[in-house]
Residue frames as qw, qx, qy, qz and C-alpha x, y, z in Angstrom:
[[0.000, 0.889, 0.459, 0.000, 0.00, 0.00, 0.00],
 [0.429, -0.094, 0.045, 0.897, 1.52, 3.28, -1.11],
 [0.072, 0.885, 0.455, -0.074, -0.20, 6.64, -0.81],
 [0.411, 0.527, 0.033, 0.743, 1.02, 9.86, -2.37],
 [0.380, -0.652, -0.383, 0.533, 1.91, 12.32, 0.34],
 [0.240, 0.859, 0.141, 0.429, 1.99, 16.10, 0.05],
 [0.586, -0.308, -0.239, 0.710, 4.62, 18.43, 1.48],
 [0.078, 0.885, 0.212, 0.408, 4.53, 22.14, 2.18],
 [0.430, 0.055, -0.376, 0.819, 6.40, 24.89, 3.99],
 [0.246, -0.528, -0.178, -0.793, 3.22, 26.89, 4.67],
 [0.217, -0.315, -0.762, 0.522, 1.96, 27.54, 8.17],
 [0.133, -0.534, -0.449, -0.704, -1.49, 29.12, 8.04],
 [0.113, -0.343, -0.605, 0.710, -2.99, 31.45, 10.64],
 [0.114, -0.475, -0.522, -0.700, -6.52, 32.74, 9.95],
 [0.163, 0.011, 0.472, -0.866, -8.46, 35.11, 12.17],
 [0.122, -0.424, -0.878, -0.184, -11.93, 33.65, 12.77],
 [0.251, -0.846, -0.380, -0.278, -13.30, 36.29, 15.11],
 [0.372, 0.117, -0.412, 0.824, -12.22, 39.05, 17.47],
 [0.347, -0.796, -0.483, -0.111, -13.92, 40.86, 20.32],
 [0.449, -0.812, -0.104, 0.357, -13.02, 44.18, 21.88],
 [0.544, 0.633, -0.039, 0.550, -10.03, 46.42, 21.37],
 [0.353, 0.200, -0.391, 0.826, -8.02, 49.09, 23.16],
 [0.377, -0.466, -0.034, -0.800, -11.25, 50.73, 24.38],
 [0.839, -0.386, -0.341, -0.176, -12.03, 47.64, 26.47],
 [0.647, 0.022, -0.431, 0.628, -8.62, 47.87, 28.15],
 [0.000, -0.321, 0.170, -0.932, -9.45, 51.44, 29.17],
 [0.627, -0.419, -0.199, -0.626, -12.99, 50.61, 30.33],
 [0.851, -0.243, -0.454, 0.103, -11.81, 47.60, 32.36],
 [0.495, 0.074, -0.395, 0.771, -9.15, 49.68, 34.08],
 [0.152, -0.375, 0.030, -0.914, -11.50, 52.60, 34.77],
 [0.661, -0.471, -0.481, -0.331, -14.03, 50.46, 36.63],
 [0.633, -0.207, -0.540, 0.515, -11.74, 50.32, 39.65],
 [0.182, -0.174, -0.259, 0.932, -12.15, 54.07, 40.22],
 [0.302, 0.017, -0.201, -0.932, -15.37, 54.87, 38.36],
 [0.453, 0.192, 0.781, -0.384, -17.60, 51.86, 38.92],
 [0.528, 0.553, 0.645, 0.000, -20.56, 51.77, 36.56],
 [0.209, 0.895, -0.054, -0.390, -19.50, 55.08, 35.02],
 [0.331, -0.438, 0.703, 0.452, -16.67, 53.17, 33.34],
 [0.590, 0.440, 0.673, 0.071, -19.22, 51.96, 30.78],
 [0.309, 0.906, 0.044, -0.287, -18.86, 55.30, 29.01],
 [0.153, -0.683, 0.611, 0.371, -15.32, 54.39, 28.03],
 [0.635, 0.165, 0.739, 0.150, -16.54, 51.43, 25.97],
 [0.482, 0.748, 0.424, 0.170, -17.72, 53.93, 23.34],
 [0.088, -0.951, 0.151, 0.257, -15.03, 56.58, 23.89],
 [0.659, 0.655, -0.345, 0.134, -11.94, 56.86, 21.63],
 [0.887, -0.340, -0.101, 0.298, -9.20, 54.80, 23.25],
 [0.559, 0.446, -0.081, 0.695, -6.62, 57.28, 21.96],
 [0.247, -0.803, 0.039, -0.542, -7.82, 59.74, 24.62],
 [0.723, -0.609, 0.279, -0.170, -6.47, 57.32, 27.25],
 [0.804, 0.426, -0.370, 0.187, -3.35, 56.01, 25.56],
 [0.047, 0.618, -0.584, 0.524, -1.36, 57.15, 28.60],
 [0.742, -0.318, 0.384, -0.448, -3.43, 54.86, 30.82],
 [0.974, 0.209, -0.075, -0.036, -2.65, 51.88, 28.61],
 [0.520, 0.579, -0.478, 0.408, 1.05, 52.71, 28.75],
 [0.328, -0.557, 0.520, -0.558, 0.83, 53.03, 32.55],
 [0.919, -0.132, 0.203, -0.311, -0.85, 49.65, 32.86],
 [0.887, 0.369, -0.230, 0.156, 1.81, 48.05, 30.68],
 [0.253, 0.663, -0.505, 0.492, 4.73, 49.70, 32.44],
 [0.353, -0.425, 0.608, -0.570, 3.55, 48.66, 35.89],
 [0.257, 0.053, -0.956, -0.128, 2.30, 45.26, 34.73],
 [0.486, 0.171, 0.522, -0.680, -1.33, 45.69, 35.73],
 [0.022, -0.116, 0.873, 0.473, -2.45, 42.83, 33.53],
 [0.272, 0.389, 0.854, -0.212, -6.12, 42.08, 34.19],
 [0.377, 0.649, 0.132, -0.647, -7.56, 44.97, 32.09],
 [0.238, 0.470, -0.669, -0.524, -6.00, 43.27, 29.05],
 [0.169, 0.029, 0.985, -0.025, -8.10, 40.14, 29.61],
 [0.409, 0.496, 0.550, -0.533, -11.47, 41.57, 28.52],
 [0.547, 0.578, -0.304, -0.523, -11.11, 41.01, 24.78],
 [0.766, -0.082, 0.635, 0.045, -10.54, 37.91, 22.67],
 [0.389, 0.553, -0.551, -0.490, -9.15, 36.58, 19.41],
 [0.844, 0.031, 0.528, -0.094, -9.94, 33.25, 17.77],
 [0.212, 0.603, -0.635, -0.435, -7.65, 31.78, 15.12],
 [0.976, 0.130, 0.163, -0.057, -7.68, 28.70, 12.96],
 [0.075, -0.758, 0.623, 0.179, -4.09, 27.52, 12.69],
 [0.973, 0.229, -0.003, -0.028, -2.79, 24.78, 10.39],
 [0.033, 0.800, -0.589, 0.112, 0.71, 23.73, 11.38],
 [0.668, 0.181, -0.717, 0.078, 2.90, 20.67, 11.90],
 [0.766, -0.531, -0.362, -0.001, 2.66, 18.78, 15.18],
 [0.629, -0.019, -0.288, 0.722, 6.08, 20.08, 16.24],
 [0.047, -0.424, 0.006, -0.905, 4.49, 23.54, 16.49],
 [0.655, -0.533, -0.261, -0.468, 1.61, 22.28, 18.62],
 [0.771, -0.189, -0.467, 0.388, 4.03, 20.56, 20.98],
 [0.341, 0.010, -0.263, 0.902, 5.21, 24.05, 21.97],
 [0.251, -0.381, -0.195, -0.868, 2.02, 26.09, 21.50],
 [0.678, -0.477, -0.499, -0.255, 0.01, 23.87, 23.86],
 [0.546, -0.158, -0.502, 0.652, 2.39, 24.79, 26.66],
 [0.091, -0.149, 0.094, -0.980, 0.63, 28.17, 26.72],
 [0.240, -0.411, -0.879, 0.012, -2.30, 27.28, 28.97],
 [0.087, -0.556, -0.479, 0.674, -3.25, 30.43, 30.89],
 [0.268, 0.615, 0.040, -0.740, -5.77, 32.45, 28.91],
 [0.258, 0.310, -0.723, -0.562, -5.73, 30.04, 25.95],
 [0.763, 0.141, 0.506, -0.377, -8.37, 27.64, 24.69],
 [0.091, 0.385, -0.793, -0.462, -7.76, 24.90, 22.11],
 [0.830, 0.205, 0.434, -0.283, -9.76, 22.47, 20.02],
 [0.015, 0.536, -0.728, -0.427, -7.55, 20.39, 17.73],
 [0.812, 0.214, -0.366, -0.401, -8.46, 17.83, 15.08],
 [0.629, -0.425, 0.615, -0.213, -8.14, 14.35, 16.50],
 [0.339, 0.370, -0.825, -0.260, -6.42, 11.30, 15.04],
 [0.253, 0.060, 0.905, -0.336, -8.73, 9.23, 17.22],
 [0.462, 0.527, 0.544, -0.462, -11.79, 10.31, 15.25],
 [0.607, 0.755, -0.021, -0.247, -10.63, 11.07, 11.71],
 [0.863, 0.134, 0.180, 0.453, -8.02, 9.84, 9.25],
 [0.253, -0.765, 0.139, 0.575, -5.18, 12.34, 9.28],
 [0.621, 0.778, -0.015, -0.095, -4.36, 13.91, 5.94],
 [0.861, -0.027, 0.136, 0.489, -1.01, 12.97, 4.30],
 [0.241, 0.897, -0.035, 0.369, 0.37, 16.52, 4.51],
 [0.792, -0.382, -0.111, 0.463, 3.84, 17.00, 5.91],
 [0.077, -0.976, 0.093, 0.182, 6.25, 19.85, 6.59],
 [0.781, 0.190, 0.052, 0.593, 9.43, 20.59, 4.65],
 [0.304, -0.699, -0.091, 0.641, 11.52, 23.62, 5.67],
 [0.459, 0.887, 0.050, -0.021, 11.80, 26.51, 3.23],
 [0.780, 0.355, -0.139, 0.496, 15.22, 26.95, 1.64],
 [0.158, 0.646, -0.249, 0.704, 15.93, 30.12, 3.64],
 [0.737, -0.642, -0.122, -0.173, 15.13, 28.59, 7.05],
 [0.014, 0.702, -0.651, 0.289, 18.14, 28.99, 9.39],
 [0.961, -0.150, -0.097, -0.209, 19.10, 25.39, 10.21],
 [0.771, 0.271, -0.407, 0.407, 22.87, 25.04, 10.61],
 [0.633, -0.698, -0.205, 0.263, 24.29, 25.30, 14.13],
 [0.192, 0.904, -0.261, 0.280, 26.62, 28.23, 14.76],
 [0.570, 0.237, -0.603, 0.506, 29.99, 27.80, 16.46],
 [0.031, 0.100, -0.602, 0.791, 29.53, 27.70, 20.21],
 [0.520, -0.342, -0.484, -0.615, 25.90, 26.64, 19.86],
 [0.071, -0.082, 0.765, -0.635, 24.09, 26.44, 23.20],
 [0.130, -0.434, -0.879, -0.149, 20.77, 24.67, 23.87],
 [0.109, -0.658, -0.524, 0.529, 19.51, 27.56, 26.01],
 [0.187, 0.764, -0.062, -0.615, 20.22, 30.11, 23.28],
 [0.682, 0.166, 0.628, 0.337, 20.08, 28.15, 20.02],
 [0.243, 0.761, -0.168, -0.577, 21.24, 30.08, 16.98],
 [0.731, 0.204, 0.599, 0.255, 21.36, 28.85, 13.40],
 [0.041, 0.516, -0.391, -0.761, 22.52, 29.99, 9.98],
 [0.782, 0.476, 0.015, -0.403, 20.96, 29.42, 6.57],
 [0.805, -0.094, 0.518, 0.273, 22.43, 26.36, 4.89],
 [0.213, 0.757, -0.346, -0.512, 24.78, 27.43, 2.08],
 [0.094, -0.262, 0.918, 0.284, 25.05, 23.92, 0.65],
 [0.678, 0.117, -0.225, -0.690, 22.26, 22.78, -1.69],
 [0.577, 0.113, -0.807, -0.058, 23.32, 19.15, -1.35],
 [0.086, -0.029, -0.787, 0.610, 22.87, 19.24, 2.42],
 [0.452, 0.158, 0.233, -0.847, 19.46, 20.90, 2.16],
 [0.682, 0.180, -0.474, -0.527, 18.31, 18.47, -0.54],
 [0.434, 0.069, -0.884, 0.158, 19.46, 15.47, 1.49],
 [0.160, 0.076, 0.631, -0.756, 17.54, 16.76, 4.51],
 [0.604, 0.205, -0.009, -0.770, 14.38, 17.08, 2.42],
 [0.635, 0.185, -0.701, -0.269, 14.91, 13.63, 0.92],
 [0.212, 0.047, -0.880, 0.423, 15.39, 12.12, 4.39],
 [0.336, 0.151, 0.469, -0.803, 12.24, 13.76, 5.70],
 [0.650, 0.237, -0.261, -0.673, 10.17, 12.85, 2.66],
 [0.501, 0.167, -0.846, -0.077, 11.30, 9.22, 2.79],
 [0.044, -0.081, -0.829, 0.551, 10.29, 8.88, 6.43],
 [0.457, 0.203, 0.199, -0.843, 6.99, 10.64, 5.79],
 [0.647, 0.198, -0.523, -0.517, 6.08, 8.23, 3.00],
 [0.425, 0.069, -0.891, 0.144, 7.05, 5.16, 4.99],
 [0.057, 0.101, 0.702, -0.702, 5.30, 6.26, 8.17],
 [0.536, 0.186, 0.055, -0.822, 2.06, 7.23, 6.44],
 [0.637, 0.139, -0.676, -0.342, 1.92, 3.89, 4.62],
 [0.287, -0.014, -0.878, 0.382, 2.42, 2.15, 7.98],
 [0.280, 0.124, 0.418, -0.855, -0.36, 4.29, 9.46],
 [0.662, 0.167, -0.255, -0.685, -2.79, 3.23, 6.74],
 [0.555, 0.094, -0.826, -0.040, -1.79, -0.42, 7.17],
 [0.039, -0.041, -0.770, 0.635, -2.49, -0.13, 10.89],
 [0.488, 0.166, 0.177, -0.838, -5.93, 1.31, 10.16],
 [0.655, 0.183, -0.549, -0.486, -6.67, -1.47, 7.66],
 [0.351, 0.048, -0.905, 0.234, -6.05, -4.02, 10.43],
 [0.499, -0.642, -0.492, -0.310, -8.91, -2.55, 12.39],
 [0.516, -0.136, -0.468, 0.705, -6.58, -1.10, 15.01],
 [0.180, -0.848, -0.368, 0.337, -7.78, 1.68, 17.32],
 [0.441, 0.782, 0.080, 0.432, -7.01, 4.90, 15.34],
 [0.324, -0.912, 0.203, -0.146, -5.54, 6.38, 18.52],
 [0.733, -0.418, 0.481, 0.240, -2.90, 3.65, 18.43],
 [0.761, 0.446, 0.354, 0.310, -2.56, 3.33, 14.66],
 [0.246, 0.944, -0.011, 0.220, -1.30, 6.91, 14.43],
 [0.622, -0.729, 0.197, 0.208, 1.65, 6.32, 16.76],
 [0.762, 0.039, 0.347, 0.545, 4.00, 5.72, 13.85],
 [0.339, 0.838, 0.239, 0.355, 3.47, 9.24, 12.46],
 [0.547, -0.004, -0.191, 0.815, 6.21, 11.87, 12.86],
 [0.117, -0.684, -0.361, 0.623, 5.87, 15.40, 14.25],
 [0.088, -0.207, 0.413, 0.883, 6.14, 16.78, 10.72],
 [0.001, -0.486, -0.807, -0.337, 2.52, 15.87, 9.94],
 [0.117, -0.279, -0.021, -0.953, 0.04, 18.75, 9.92],
 [0.168, -0.514, -0.808, 0.232, -2.81, 19.33, 12.32],
 [0.081, -0.553, -0.233, -0.796, -5.50, 22.02, 12.46],
 [0.352, -0.396, -0.670, 0.520, -6.53, 23.73, 15.67],
 [0.145, -0.848, -0.267, -0.434, -8.87, 26.44, 16.91],
 [0.512, -0.106, -0.406, 0.750, -7.00, 28.79, 19.24],
 [0.183, -0.854, -0.280, -0.398, -8.70, 31.42, 21.39],
 [0.565, -0.195, -0.368, 0.712, -6.89, 33.82, 23.68],
 [0.091, -0.957, -0.252, 0.108, -7.09, 37.27, 25.21],
 [0.374, 0.854, -0.215, 0.290, -4.61, 40.12, 24.60],
 [0.435, -0.740, 0.489, -0.155, -2.77, 39.45, 27.86],
 [0.850, -0.127, 0.503, 0.094, -2.17, 35.81, 26.98],
 [0.715, 0.660, 0.099, 0.206, -1.27, 36.81, 23.42],
 [0.093, 0.903, -0.360, 0.216, 1.46, 39.13, 24.69],
 [0.645, -0.507, 0.570, -0.048, 2.85, 36.37, 26.92],
 [0.878, 0.272, 0.372, 0.129, 2.88, 34.10, 23.87],
 [0.520, 0.821, -0.055, 0.229, 4.63, 36.70, 21.69],
 [0.239, -0.864, 0.430, -0.110, 7.25, 37.43, 24.32],
 [0.660, -0.357, 0.659, 0.052, 8.38, 33.80, 24.24],
 [0.742, 0.296, 0.580, 0.160, 7.68, 32.75, 20.64],
 [0.494, 0.840, 0.034, 0.219, 9.32, 35.61, 18.75],
 [0.712, -0.217, -0.040, 0.667, 12.95, 36.70, 18.74],
 [0.130, 0.945, 0.068, 0.293, 13.56, 40.41, 19.24],
 [0.668, 0.149, -0.362, 0.633, 17.18, 41.24, 20.15],
 [0.021, 0.406, -0.215, 0.888, 16.11, 44.48, 21.85],
 [0.665, -0.537, -0.384, -0.349, 13.47, 42.85, 24.05],
 [0.414, -0.705, 0.431, -0.381, 14.02, 42.96, 27.79],
 [0.644, -0.259, 0.718, -0.053, 14.19, 39.16, 27.78],
 [0.455, 0.458, -0.564, -0.515, 15.17, 37.98, 24.26],
 [0.827, -0.012, 0.514, -0.227, 13.74, 34.59, 23.38],
 [0.071, 0.436, -0.787, -0.430, 15.04, 31.98, 20.92],
 [0.766, 0.172, 0.407, -0.466, 11.96, 30.17, 19.61],
 [0.571, 0.133, 0.755, 0.295, 11.66, 27.35, 17.13],
 [0.020, -0.128, 0.441, 0.888, 11.54, 28.83, 13.63],
 [0.164, -0.357, -0.803, -0.448, 8.18, 27.27, 12.77],
 [0.233, -0.697, -0.630, 0.252, 6.32, 28.54, 15.83],
 [0.169, -0.483, -0.017, 0.859, 7.77, 32.01, 15.27],
 [0.026, -0.133, -0.630, -0.764, 6.28, 32.02, 11.77],
 [0.275, -0.598, -0.731, -0.178, 2.87, 31.37, 13.32],
 [0.343, -0.628, -0.397, 0.574, 3.46, 33.85, 16.14],
 [0.152, -0.220, 0.215, 0.939, 4.41, 36.63, 13.72],
 [0.161, -0.363, -0.675, -0.622, 1.16, 36.08, 11.83],
 [0.378, -0.676, -0.618, 0.136, -0.78, 36.32, 15.11],
 [0.358, -0.437, -0.153, 0.811, 1.22, 39.42, 16.03],
 [0.045, 0.090, 0.403, 0.910, 0.20, 41.26, 12.89],
 [0.328, -0.558, -0.660, -0.380, -3.47, 40.55, 13.59],
 [0.476, -0.616, -0.460, 0.427, -3.08, 41.63, 17.22],
 [0.300, -0.197, 0.068, 0.931, -1.32, 44.82, 16.11],
 [0.102, -0.313, -0.506, -0.797, -4.23, 45.76, 13.85],
 [0.455, -0.602, -0.610, -0.243, -6.89, 45.15, 16.48],
 [0.562, -0.771, -0.201, 0.221, -5.13, 46.64, 19.52],
 [0.562, 0.630, -0.104, 0.526, -2.69, 49.24, 18.17],
 [0.207, -0.814, 0.282, -0.463, -2.25, 51.19, 21.42],
 [0.858, -0.425, 0.275, -0.085, -1.75, 48.05, 23.48],
 [0.906, 0.263, 0.064, 0.325, 0.66, 46.68, 20.90],
 [0.328, 0.766, -0.205, 0.514, 2.71, 49.90, 20.87],
 [0.471, -0.730, 0.338, -0.361, 2.92, 49.91, 24.67],
 [0.973, -0.142, 0.172, 0.057, 3.95, 46.24, 24.63],
 [0.766, 0.434, -0.046, 0.473, 6.87, 47.04, 22.35],
 [0.059, 0.817, -0.213, 0.532, 7.82, 50.24, 24.16],
 [0.564, -0.628, 0.417, -0.337, 8.16, 48.33, 27.41],
 [0.112, -0.520, 0.846, 0.039, 10.44, 45.58, 26.19],
 [0.676, 0.055, -0.605, -0.417, 7.82, 43.10, 24.95],
 [0.068, 0.031, -0.883, 0.463, 7.20, 41.93, 28.50],
 [0.371, -0.484, -0.673, -0.418, 3.65, 40.71, 28.98],
 [0.266, -0.489, 0.286, -0.780, 1.77, 42.53, 31.76]]
């Protein structure tokens, strides 16, 4: 049994819905001193209180940033979900299940410009890589991955044909296979995610994420930037430290 597999370098992030914006940050903060009168700030221009948002960010008063939400549909290899699912506070997930459906034969291959070669003095805590300058090395990597993908997916289908529990039949599949997931979070949890899953040398605490999860995180960041521009600016101005 041989099935044609598909490979891709794409990691898709699609905004499904969003709720709130900078105005909700202001209104949530104002309730502590204004009570019910804070409702007026829901309809007021958030720009009038940009200083309040900066104050909240600077002093890490985080709860006002929890009263909005974003929902994404993300299609990414399992290696990305291994890391993304570690973000539990303020995140909700519903992922496609290999127990209930046959997983599609779609697998990840790195783009040619992905940094992948260890630098001299490489350290696990601060992993740094360079783009491979040798086509033969890159091609062999892709051939190795593709060969394993084909073999493992054929084994997966053979397991299913035996009538094996799909939750066990899938165990031969590698982390390069794709999975789709609904991801919902609030702006506070999004900023915590961005602080760890993007690399910014000027950040207060620079992080060194896996390339593939940073691709997804940058797509989320752009959506967050558009929906919460004042919050996003304050996040960057204060070292990309989540409040």
